[in-house]
Legacy VTK file of the C-alpha trace (Angstrom):
# vtk DataFile Version 3.0
C-alpha trace
ASCII
DATASET POLYDATA
POINTS 167 float
81.046 111.286 114.389
80.642 111.959 110.653
76.978 110.877 110.824
76.406 113.277 113.719
77.861 116.152 111.721
75.771 115.205 108.684
72.613 115.060 110.776
73.406 118.440 112.350
74.070 120.067 108.977
70.949 118.666 107.353
68.815 119.446 110.409
70.023 123.022 110.270
69.252 123.123 106.557
65.731 121.816 107.151
64.995 124.210 110.018
66.264 127.332 108.313
65.106 126.298 104.816
64.601 129.694 103.198
67.693 131.215 104.798
69.794 128.532 103.130
68.318 129.126 99.699
71.206 131.400 98.743
73.944 129.235 100.246
76.544 128.186 97.718
77.637 124.579 98.360
80.578 122.685 96.901
81.824 119.130 97.214
85.530 118.280 97.253
87.341 114.951 97.103
90.529 116.077 98.843
92.339 112.757 98.387
91.522 112.578 94.684
92.683 116.170 94.247
95.998 115.258 95.806
96.549 111.941 94.010
95.428 113.117 90.564
97.671 116.161 90.497
100.554 116.196 88.034
103.079 116.336 90.882
101.629 113.230 92.548
101.545 111.332 89.261
105.181 112.251 88.583
106.133 111.126 92.079
104.364 107.781 91.555
106.408 107.129 88.399
109.665 108.278 90.016
108.944 106.232 93.137
108.282 103.121 91.094
111.655 103.534 89.373
113.450 104.329 92.631
112.147 101.297 94.517
112.142 98.837 91.589
115.548 97.285 92.452
114.468 96.554 96.028
111.161 95.153 94.822
112.969 92.929 92.311
115.210 91.587 95.090
112.122 90.759 97.133
110.540 88.953 94.200
113.734 86.960 93.663
113.859 86.002 97.350
110.232 84.958 97.239
110.846 82.878 94.120
113.894 81.190 95.683
111.974 80.400 98.852
109.075 78.955 96.872
111.485 76.820 94.854
113.110 75.506 98.051
109.746 74.831 99.658
108.549 72.938 96.589
111.738 70.882 96.530
111.421 70.028 100.222
107.823 68.940 99.763
108.468 66.974 96.578
111.813 65.331 97.366
111.997 65.697 101.162
111.276 62.042 101.888
113.991 60.888 99.480
116.704 63.242 100.803
119.321 62.425 103.348
118.703 64.075 106.713
121.689 66.444 106.372
120.526 67.693 102.927
116.952 68.134 104.178
118.117 70.136 107.211
120.410 72.295 105.052
117.558 73.157 102.669
115.187 73.761 105.555
117.701 76.138 107.166
118.217 77.918 103.827
114.445 78.327 103.473
114.173 79.828 106.963
117.016 82.238 106.187
115.364 83.341 102.944
112.088 83.879 104.803
113.891 86.024 107.405
115.699 87.989 104.694
112.413 88.524 102.879
110.735 89.799 106.034
113.576 92.201 106.867
113.941 93.530 103.326
110.186 93.865 102.945
109.968 95.873 106.151
112.900 98.077 105.056
111.240 98.706 101.700
107.902 99.551 103.311
109.563 101.980 105.724
111.585 103.663 102.968
108.504 103.963 100.757
106.418 105.356 103.626
109.114 107.926 104.452
109.351 109.005 100.799
105.549 109.191 100.509
105.342 111.273 103.678
108.046 113.643 102.456
106.207 114.238 99.188
102.910 114.658 101.014
104.477 117.353 103.195
105.535 119.276 100.079
102.261 118.788 98.182
99.830 119.516 101.012
100.539 123.269 101.217
100.093 123.551 97.430
96.833 121.644 97.614
95.591 123.772 100.504
96.411 126.933 98.566
94.689 125.610 95.420
91.585 124.713 97.451
91.564 128.144 99.059
91.863 129.909 95.690
89.055 127.854 94.119
86.810 128.453 97.129
87.426 132.201 97.046
86.915 132.384 93.280
83.638 130.466 93.562
82.509 132.327 96.690
81.379 129.089 98.369
79.650 129.145 101.749
79.892 125.441 102.512
82.285 122.734 101.334
81.471 119.104 102.012
83.898 116.192 101.810
83.003 113.957 98.855
83.214 110.889 101.088
80.345 112.247 103.203
78.042 112.584 100.191
76.038 109.789 98.614
75.526 111.505 95.275
76.275 114.938 93.901
75.619 116.869 90.729
78.840 117.298 88.752
78.527 121.090 88.787
78.809 121.081 92.602
82.010 119.009 92.622
85.028 121.332 92.573
87.665 118.570 92.693
88.711 118.925 89.045
89.007 122.691 89.398
91.254 122.229 92.423
93.424 119.741 90.505
93.696 122.149 87.562
94.635 125.010 89.884
97.218 122.887 91.677
98.739 121.830 88.347
99.077 125.485 87.344
101.128 126.230 90.456
104.904 125.871 90.357
LINES 1 168
167 0 1 2 3 4 5 6 7 8 9 10 11 12 13 14 15 16 17 18 19 20 21 22 23 24 25 26 27 28 29 30 31 32 33 34 35 36 37 38 39 40 41 42 43 44 45 46 47 48 49 50 51 52 53 54 55 56 57 58 59 60 61 62 63 64 65 66 67 68 69 70 71 72 73 74 75 76 77 78 79 80 81 82 83 84 85 86 87 88 89 90 91 92 93 94 95 96 97 98 99 100 101 102 103 104 105 106 107 108 109 110 111 112 113 114 115 116 117 118 119 120 121 122 123 124 125 126 127 128 129 130 131 132 133 134 135 136 137 138 139 140 141 142 143 144 145 146 147 148 149 150 151 152 153 154 155 156 157 158 159 160 161 162 163 164 165 166
């Protein structure tokens, strides 16, 4: 679909050549503008602190499971059947706990990310709109649809600066 749009835009440019001579074009990396804003950077730091305890628990579970697995592989043949089965059961339980806690962490992180995105998106949209109006642009192209661009056509940094100025 993106290729079709690109072909249509560039075909139109080629056909109307002279009429497009005065068209003011800008390129915007919307995702970069969002992620490089001060608010997003602050959220990343806060999020890391908020979810660190859960992540540490997961790492400890993983370490315990690895230790049990290594012990079963190394000493399993020498162990009595009851000890082997107990360790095997403990390993399975740790694997289940890891899976559940990992899923819980991922869901909590996704919910927090989504909540922040919902608050940042209107600010970003407003910043984009203000930069576009100030620059009087006729056409804005997504940076991901462009192979190469002159730095003066990329308005991403201006959008980030504008977003950072907003409160």
